[in-house]
N, C-alpha and C positions, 0 to 999 in steps of 0.2 A: 845424429846422435840421439836414444831415446835418455830421458833427466831418468829412470828407473836406474836400482840398479841393486847389486844379491848384496848388499850392503840396508843399503835404506832404501824400500820401495818411493817411489814418484809420488809426493799428495803436495796438492796444488794449497795454497794459501787461502789458512780460514775465510778473508773476506770473499776471495771464489768462488767458497762452499755457498756464504750465504746469499752474496747477490743471484748463486745460480737459481738458489733457494726459494726465492724471490719468485721464479716463474712459476710455481704451486701454485700463489694465490690462482693464475689465468685454469691455472687445470681444474683447479678444485670449484671454484667460480660456475666452469665452465657446466658437469659431471654433476656436481648434490645438484645447483640448483634445478636440473633439467629433469631429477626424481622429482620432481613438483609436476609435474605433467599430469601423470595419472588421479592420484588424485583431485587436482585444478581441472581438470578436459571434463571429468567423471562428476565428483558434486558441483561443481560453479555453470561449465557452458551444459551438462546433464552426455555426453556422449556415451555413449555404451558400453559396459568393462571390455569388453569382447571387443568390440569394434575399433575401440582407442588401445587397449593391447598388442593389438596387429600394425598398428600405426605410429606406434616404440620397438615392434619387434622387425617387421621387414628393414628400414631404417638397418639396424643396429646389424643385421643380417648380410646388408650387402656393403659396410663398413668392415664387420670384424674380414670380409671379403677381400676387400681390398688394400686393408693392414699393412701385409706381409709384403704386397707389391710396391707401397709408397715404402714399408721401411725398408727394401733393399734398393730401393730408388736413392733411398739417406745413404745410407750404406755404400753406394757407387758413384754417387753425384761429385760431375767436381767444377764448386764455381769456386772465387775471388773472397766471399766471405762467407766458404765453406762448406760443410755438407747437411751441419744442422739446422744455421740459421735461415739458408733462406727459407728453410719451412716453416717455421716459428716464427717469422713477422707475418706472411701471409693469415699464417691458420689467428693468430693472433688478429689484428683485424677484423679479418671475418667473424673468431668466434665473438665480437663482441658486438657485432650487427646484429647474428641470430641472438645473439640470447637477451635484445632490448628487442628484436620481431619477432621470437616466437608467439608471444604471448598475446599477438594485435585479433586474433578469428571472433569473427562478431558471433554472440551468443545467438543471439534474432539469423544468421548464417543454415538453411537446413543443415541437418546432419557428413550429410556426402559433403555436403564441402568444406566444415568443421573437418571432417578426415578427410579431406583431400591436402586444405591446409596445411596440417597438425604432419602429412604422410611426407612433405613436400619438404620445411621444419627439418625435420628431424631428420632427413635423411643428411640434408648441407649441414646439419651437426655435431650428427657422430661426427660425419666424416670430419668433419676438422676442429673436433675435440680428439680426437683417437690420432692424427697425422700427430697433434702439439702434442699430443702424451709424450705419444711413443718418439718425438725426438727432442722431447725436453729431458727424459730421462735417459736416456743414449747422452746427452752432452754428459749428463751428471756420473754416470761409469767413466768416464774417464779422470776426472778429477782427481781418483787416488787409486794408488796400486793395490794398498795397503788393507790387506784381508779385516782386519781393524774398524781400520776409518769412513770405511765403507758405508760399514756402520753409522757411524756420524756424522756421514754425509743421508744417507736417509733418515737417519736421524731428527734430520735439519729441515729436511721435506715432508716430514710427518709434521712436524710443528708449524709452517705453515698453512698446511694440512685443517690438523687439530683447529684453528681457527680461521675457515673461513667453514670450517663444519659447527664450531660454532655459531655464527652467525646465518648460516642458511636454517642450521635448529629452528631457528626463530623464525623464517620467512613465510610463514605460512601464516601464524599465528600473528606477522604484522599486517600479512595483505586483508583481514580481514576487523581493523582499525574501524571505524566508523568517519575517517577525517576521510581513508578513498572512496567514500561511497559501493563500499565493496571490496569481495575478494578477486575479481578481475583488474579490475582498474587496480588495486592495488598491488598485483603481480606486477602488471606493466609499470609503475613506477620505479617496483623496486629494478624489477629487470634494467631497465636503463642506467639506473644505479650502478649496478652490477656490472655492466658492458663496459662504466668509464673504469672501472676498478681491474676489470681483466684486460686493458688494452696497456696501463698504466703498467700496469706487472706484468703482464709478459715479450713487450719492455725492455724491460731490464736485463735477463737473461742476451737478448739480442746487440747491445748497447758495450753489456762489459763482462762478455766473459769470452773465453777464446779458446781454440777445438783443435784437443791435440793428435790426432790419431789421422785429420783431414787428407793424408795423404798417402796412410797407409793401404792399399789397397787399387795396386797399381795395375792388378791385370783383373778384369771384370771377369766373375762369375754370376754364370746364369741362371734366375731365382730358384727352375724347377730344382737344381744341382745345389743352394744353398738349405734351402730351405729342407729338403733330401738329409745333407747334414747336421742342420740345426736337431733336427726330433730324432735323427739317428744317434743320438748321443745319449744315455743310457738315463744321468745325472738330468738330462734337464728334462727327463719323462717321467722322474718320479716328481720332481719341481712343481712340472706339471698337474701331477693328478693332488696333489698338496693343495697346490691354489685352488681346483675346479672339485675339488668335497669342501673344503673348506668355504665355496663361495654359495655356493648351490644354494643348499638348507638357508643359505644365510637373505640374500635377494630375498627365495620364497617369503622369509621371515618375515623381512623389513618393506618390503609390499602389502603385503599383508597383514602386520600387528594395525598401521592406522587403523580397521575397521573393526577390528576387533579391541581397542583402545577405546573408540571412540564410541561403540555400539553395544558394547560389551561391560568393560569395567566403566566409562562417562552415561553409560545410558544414555545416548548422545548427545548432549551437548559439548558437541566441536570447540567449544571455547578452548572448557576443561582439558581434554586433548590434548590439543594443539600447544598450550602452558605446560602444562606435563613432558611433549619429546622433547619441548624446548630447554625443562628445565636438565630432564636427562641429558642431551644435550649439550651441554654447559656444564652438567656433572665431570660429562665422562674425557671434556675436550680436558679441562681443570686438572683430572685425578692423571689428565695419561700423558697432558704435557709437562704437568709434575713430575714426570721420571725421565722424561726421555734424555734428559742431561745423564743421567746414570747408565745411557747402551751402553756407549765405548768399553764402561768398567764392566759391564756385565758382560759383553762377547770375548770380553779376554780373560774375566772369569769361567763364564761354563760354554761360550765355544756361541756360534748360529745357530750351530744343526740342535745342539741340547735345548735352546731357548725355544724352538719353533715344535719343539716336541712338547715341550712344558706348555706356552700358550696355545696346540691343539689341544690340549687333553682341558685346561682352563675354560675352553670355548667348551668342550663337552659337556663340562660341570653346569657352565650357564645359560648351555641349550635345557638343561635338563631340570634346571630353577623356575625360569620361568614361566609352563602350565600353575605353578602355585603362588609366584608372584604375581602378574594379572587380574587379580579379581576387583568386585565392585565393591566389597566390604574395603578396600583396603587400597583406593589410584592410587596414590603413593608409595606403597609398597614396592611396584615394580624399580623406583630404584636403585632398589639395597643392590640387585645384581652389574649397577654400572658402577656403582660403587665399590663392589668387591673382586668385578674383572680388568672391570674395562684399565686401568695400569699393566695386567702379566700382559692383557693380549697385543693392546697398545705398540708392547715391546718384541712381544713375539713377530707381529706383522714387520716390525721395523727393519731386524731383522732378517725376518721369509725375504722379505724385501733386496736388503746386504748383500741376498745369495745371487743375485743375478748375474752384478760383473766377473762374481765367481767366474759360475758358466761359461761368458763370453774369454777366461783364460784360457778356463779347460778346450773348446774349439779354438783360440785362437794356436796352442800348442797341439793340436790331434790335424786342425785344418791348413794352419796358415794364413789365416783372415779377420780382420775385425770385423763382430757383427752386430753389436752390439742392440740397430735401433729392429733389424731382422726379431732379434733372438724376443724384445719386444714386444715386436709385432704380431708373434707367433704366443704369447703370455697374454696379449691383449684377442684376438684374433678368439682361444677359447676360452676367455672371460666373455666375452660380446654373445659368439654360437650361445651359450649356458642360460648368459640376461635374457636373451633371444627367446629363448626360450621359456626361461622360468616368463617372462610377464604373459606370455600367451598361455599358459599353468597355468597365471595365476587369474587373471580375466575370464580362466572358462572354471576356475574355485571358486568363483566371488560369480558365478552364474547357478552351478551345483549346489550351493550353499541355498542359496533360491533370493541371494542379497535386493536389495530393491532400496538403490538411490532417493529414488524422491521418500521413504519412509522417514521421520525423524526414531521410531522404534521400532526394531524389528525380532523377528520373529524369537522363541526361546529356541525350536531346534538349528535354527538360521547361526544363530549364535554359538552353536553345540560346533557343528563344521567347519565354524571359520576359527572358532579355538586347532582344531586338529588337522587341517590344512594351517594352517599358522607353526604350533610349535613341530611337527612330529618330524617332518621332511626336513630339520634345525636339528635336532637331535642324529636321523639318522645319518647325515652325511658331515655332522662334523664326529662322528665316529671315525667316517671313512677315512677323511683327514687325517687322524690323528694312525693309524694304520697307517699308510702313510707316509708319512715324517720321519718314522721311529724306519721304516726300510732308505734314509735319506741317506749315501755315505758318505758328504765330500763338509771333510773335518779342516781343520786349521793346518796338521801333518799333511794332508793329502796335498795341501795349496798352498805352501810351503812348496814341495815338490814338483807343483807344478810349475814358481814364480821362478825356480832357479830355473829350470825348462826354459821359459821368456825368455829371462834374461841372460842364458849362454843363444840362443837365440838369436837380437835384437841386439845386440856386442856385435853378434859375428857379421849384420845385416851392415852396420855400422861398418864396421870393417874393408868389408867387402865394398861398397860405395862411399871411404875414401882412398882407398889402392883406387879405384876407376878412375877417378878426378885426376 
């Protein structure tokens, strides 16, 4: 019988939520550190930015296409260890190996060899990370049925995520320390150390967390039918639109801001630029972590929907301020935006992620199945297609700007183009995200009715099963 009831929704013990949250360290280390591939293989190995962007995009494209298949498999597989743990175990081990190995291309190799090595490693890397992240999220969605406690679960995840972001924000700066003898040797040592943490953290949810819905999907659904039913949900399509537009401009911004910061704000001083990035990351993390304990209270006060709307509005304000704050006159002025907006944006992202299990409940009411991994996979698919396109776009934008990685000082017209390419998409797409957030219909009252229907259905199933026995 399900532990949920109409009066008291099921929630796992808090210690189980924290043990699940530890697995976020592996997830975040895999993807956050991989973000260094573009600058390191470009300015360190000397790989052409367009060639590099394709080496990153194609594996992500393949990974995104396979995500729904793997998510559907995770939702429907039956093993003695449950639906999620086999995937978590295998991808934890592979993720650690790939983290250590991806940086071992030889700078003396021909560029075609470097390209081939990177594209093979990136393909394995993305599929490993994507499967781990998807199944870890799905396991977390089962920790509680409570509308507001789901915000707490995502806050715990975000806390661990921010801890990793704080560390990775200094990685490039650390890799350039003289003790390593160059950034390539530095990132190799750092990658090996991170591999150990990926392995240790990834094993925690495998060993200490239990799956609730391992036997829920008694009848196997064809994958195309499952995807069609998931995408047919109007609330899910609106949710995808909010995430898509929130991410698009930000991905382009995050990829290009390194070049604006290094060559425009800091005049080609890479050490100063990476130092400021490290300080900015730490500031963002500290402020975000400070407000995370308030997330459940904020959820109860204004609801997840309103919090997401406010967060999208703050993100738009931040995007509009950015062109004014990145200036050579005061390189540290850019930290103002992080200090003013990071806490509110962090709260909005946490509550936005906490909406996905609500969508899973709506799907169960309408279609009678639990598809946490499939919904996560579809979200991941859309995001990866988006990022894949953005990465290639960034490579061409660098070329269109006439950026030359062999020069420490770039021409003024190059810097002007880089600024336009960096800031404009972020402003436009943040505005679109806000419009779709306003249209999102799911409120606490809406979900209370969904929970009532689910409790009645589950109670009926349990009664029928007991009678049959």
